C-alpha positions in Angstrom: 1.6 -35.4 10.3 -0.6 -35.7 13.4 -4.0 -34.1 13.5 -5.1 -32.4 16.7 -8.1 -30.7 18.1 -7.1 -27.5 20.0 -10.1 -27.1 22.4 -10.5 -24.2 24.7 -13.0 -23.6 27.4 -13.7 -20.0 28.4 -13.9 -19.0 32.1 -17.3 -17.4 31.8 -19.9 -16.3 29.3 -18.5 -12.8 29.0 -15.1 -14.1 28.0 -16.8 -16.5 25.6 -18.6 -13.7 23.9 -15.4 -11.7 23.5 -13.7 -14.8 22.1 -16.6 -15.4 19.8 -16.1 -12.0 18.2 -12.4 -12.7 17.7 -13.3 -16.2 16.3 -15.9 -14.7 13.9 -13.4 -12.2 12.6 -10.9 -15.0 12.0 -13.4 -17.1 10.1 -14.4 -14.1 8.0 -10.8 -13.3 7.0 -9.6 -16.9 6.7 -7.6 -17.8 3.7 -5.1 -20.2 2.3 -2.5 -18.6 4.5 -3.6 -20.8 7.5 -0.4 -22.6 7.0 2.3 -21.9 9.5 5.8 -23.3 10.0 5.1 -26.7 11.6 1.4 -26.8 11.2 -1.7 -25.8 9.3 -5.3 -25.0 10.4 -7.8 -27.4 8.8 -11.0 -26.1 10.3 -12.5 -24.1 13.2 -15.2 -25.5 15.4 -17.5 -23.8 17.9 -20.0 -24.9 20.5 -22.6 -22.1 20.4 -24.5 -23.6 23.4 -21.4 -23.9 25.6 -18.4 -21.9 26.4 -15.9 -23.7 24.2 -14.4 -23.4 20.7 -11.6 -25.1 18.9 -9.5 -25.6 15.8 -8.5 -28.7 14.0 -4.8 -28.6 13.0 -2.4 -30.9 11.2 1.1 -30.5 12.5 4.6 -31.7 12.1 6.0 -29.6 15.1 4.0 -29.7 18.3 6.0 -26.8 19.8 5.1 -24.6 16.9 1.4 -25.1 17.7 2.0 -24.3 21.4 3.9 -21.1 20.6 1.2 -20.0 18.2 -1.9 -20.3 20.4 -0.5 -19.4 23.9 -0.2 -15.6 23.3 -3.7 -15.4 21.7 -5.4 -16.9 24.7 -3.9 -14.7 27.4 -6.5 -12.5 28.9 -9.5 -14.8 28.2 -8.8 -17.1 31.2 -9.2 -20.1 29.0 -8.3 -23.7 29.7 -6.8 -25.1 26.6 -6.3 -28.8 25.6 -4.4 -30.1 22.6 -6.0 -33.5 21.9 -4.7 -35.9 19.3 -7.5 -37.1 17.0 -7.9 -39.4 14.0 -9.8 -38.0 11.0 -12.0 -40.3 9.0 -9.5 -41.9 6.6 -6.8 -42.4 9.3 -9.3 -44.0 11.6 -10.6 -46.3 8.9 -7.1 -47.4 7.9 -6.3 -48.2 11.6 -9.6 -50.0 12.1 -9.0 -52.2 9.0 -5.5 -53.1 10.3 -7.1 -54.3 13.6 -9.5 -56.7 11.8 
């Protein structure tokens, strides 16, 4: 499984505030069902000072992630990036191999 940060930048402060409300509702109602076919949501992240938010996901099917998030971001005018990341233990394992 690969871990990704899905990072989105809102077009303006108004869109960010609308998105923040949606994100807050998601966090309030979050449960163990954050597992979807091909990926699972590990955590949500928010930059309250900027106009960007994100999710950390672990996936086995990259297309499943793309199909999931694209409809939800229509109308907010967002720029979305899906960035491969290493979480602590994966980074440490790779770092030790390089020594």
